[in-house]
N, C-alpha and C positions, 0 to 999 in steps of 0.2 A: 794708226794701226792699233788694234785692240790688244791690250796687254794681258798677259797670263796672270790672273789675280789669285793671290794666296787664299782669299776668302772662299772663292769658288772651289779651289783645290782642296781646302780643308773640309768643305761640305761634301765633296765627292769622296774623300777619304773616309769620312764618317759613315757615309752610305755603304761603301765597300766593306768596312769593318763590320757593320751591322749585318750585311748579307752573309759574310763569312761566319759570324757567330751563329747564325740560324741554321747553317748546314754542317758545321763541324761536329762530329759525334763527341759525346762526353769523354769517351776513352781516349780520343786524340788530344783532348785538352789536358789530360792527366798523365799521358805517357809520351814523353819527349823523345821518341825514337826516330832514327834516321837509317834507312837502308843505303848501301853503297855497292857499286860494281865498277870494276876497272877491266878494260880490254886492252892489253898491252901487245902491240905488234912486234915490239923488240924481242920479247920473250915468248910470244904466241901463247899467252896465258890469260885466263879469265879468273878473277878473284872477286869474292863477294863478302859481305859482312853487314853487321848492324851495330849501331852505337846508340846509347841513350843516356841523357843527363838527368839524374833524379827521376827516372821513369818508374821505378818500382821501389819496394822496401829494401832496406839494407840486407845484403847477403841472401838475396831472394833467388831461389832456383827457377830457371825458365827453360822452355824449349822453343826453338825457332825453326819454322818450316821455310826453307828457301826454295821457291818454285820458279822454274824457267817459264815465264809467262809467254814470251815470244822470242824469236831470234832468226835472223836471216843472214846469209852471206851471198855475195854476188861477184862474178867475174864480168868481163866485157860482154860475154855472150850467153850467160846463164845465171840463174839465181836458185837458191834452195833454202828450205828450213834447216836450221842446225840440228844435228842428231839429238841434242839434249833437250829439244823442245818438249815441254810438258812434264819433265821430270821434277821430283821434289827430294831435297836433301834435308833431313832433320838433325839439328845440332843442339846439344844440351849445354847449359852454362849457368852462371850465377852472377848476380850483381855484386858490386863492391860495398864497402862499409858506408858509402854515401848514396847508395842506390843507383849508381851509374853502371851501365852495361856496355861492354865491348866484347863482341863475339864474332869470330870468323865463320863464314859460311862455306860454300863449296869452292873448290879450286879445280880448274880443268884446263887442259891443253887443247888448242885449236889452231890450225895454220892461218891465223888472221892475216899475216903479211902477204900471203899468196893470193889474197882477194883484193878487189878494188873497194869493196864495201863489206862491213860487218856490223851487226847490231844485236844486242841482247838485252832483254828486260827481265829483272828478277823481282818477285814479290815476296817479302819477308813477313811472316805472320808470327807474332810473339805470343806465347801461351804460358800459363803456369803448368805445374806438373800434373794437374788434374785435367788439363786440356782446355781450360777456360781462356777465352780470348782476352788479350791485353792490348794489342795494337797491331796494325798492319801498315806497312810502308812499301813503296816500290822505288826502283831506280833503274836507269838505262844507261848503256854506253853505246857509242857509235864510232866506227873507224871508217873514214871515207877519203879517198884520194882523187875522186873525179868530180866532186860537186863544190862549187864556189858560190857562197852567198854574200851579198853586200847590202849594207844599210847606210845610205848617204844622208847625213843631216847638213843641209845647206842653210846656214843661218843668215846669209846675205839675201837669199831668195825666199827664206822662210818656208822651205819644203823639206819633206822626208821621202826618200825613194828606196823601196826594197826590190832587189833583183836577185836572180839566180842564173848560173850557167853550168852546164854539164858537158863532160867529154867521155868517150868510150862507153856510151850507153847503146851498145849494139844488140842487146837482147831483143828479139822481135816483140813489138807491142802493137797488136792489131788495132787497138782503140786508143793509141797514144799513151802518154805518161802523165800521171796526175801529180801536180805540185800543190801541196798544202802549206799555206803560209799562216803561221801563228805569231802573235805579237803581244808585247807587254812593255810597260814603261814605269819608271820610278822617278819621282821628283824629290829633291832634297833642298832644304834651306841652307843658308851660308854656314851654319854650324854643323852641317851634316845630318840633321834630323830629317827623316822622311816626312813629307807633307802630303804625298799623294802616291798611289800605286794602283796599277791594274794587274789583275791576274792574267796569266798567259791564256789567250783565247784565240779561237779561229778567226782570222782576218779575211781570207779569201782562198779560193781554190781554182786553179787553172789547169787546163789540159794542153800539152804540147806534144809535138812529134819530133823526135831527133832526126837530124839529117846527117848521114855519115857518122852517126854516133854522138852528135853534138846538138845542144839546144841552148837557147838563152831566153829569158822571160823577165819582164818587169811586173812585179806583183801589184804595186800601186805607187802613185806619187800623191802625197797629201800636202795641201797648204796648211801651215800650222801658225798659231799666233806667236808673237815675239815674247820671250821670257822676261819676267820681271827681274830686275837686278837682284843678285844674291841667290837666285834659284838655279840649280842645275838639274837637267833632265836626262836620264839614261834610258835609251830606247833599245829594245832587243827584238830581233826577228828570228824565228826558227822555221826552216823549210824542210818538209819531208817529201821525198820523191817516192811515189808508189806506182806499182804496176796494176792497173785495173784488170788486166788479163789474168794475172796469177793471184792478185790480192796481196802481194808481198811488198814490203818496204825495201827499196833498192838504192836509196841515197838519202843523205841528210847533211844539213849545214846550218850554221847559226852565225849571226853578226850583231854587233852592238855599236852604237854611236852615242856620244855624250855632247849635250849642248849646255852652255853657260850663259846666264842672263847678266 
């Protein structure tokens, strides 16, 4: 059986790093900002914010535009854009003495828990007081009670299988429901150092039709090489359920499995 060789892994990692360096803008390299969003069904509250470690000069005033880039909610029989779709909230703040930035964005109430699915994406654009661009980051949250995603790593059979199942998908879908599978993996050596990684990428897309509101689908089954001793591999799949009829995202799920050499 062909082994998972660290040499080839390191070469792939070097190629991946080179490709990333060629596409990351200079502003992203100098502004270590991260946007965040939480959708809490317990309080039915959406909160957003941005953090940055050493992203700007000390005590530097900034403005951050928080835009609701997208957002949908769904019950068993209907889906809709959230009312806040497309709105922008601007918040002013200032970095601390170390150039770190912690700034809360918008907070909003929405009856998340009365839906089977809820998702929202925020785009945070950081600017100085003159309006000059410093950084832009996005973040998404998803609440889903009807979609189950599995990723099965069978080391005895050397296979990996991604699958999804859904219930209560009763909204009419004349052309079926689209399942978008995205995939990524990170390998680490015995000391925890990453030796290989793939960015999240589109793996495959399937169309299914729910029967009495339910569906199940196998995205793929791959035969994979045996891992070299001392290497662990973490695999992750993300599945987005979309209605081609309305263009809306109506379900989401993710799963991870870990293999050890």
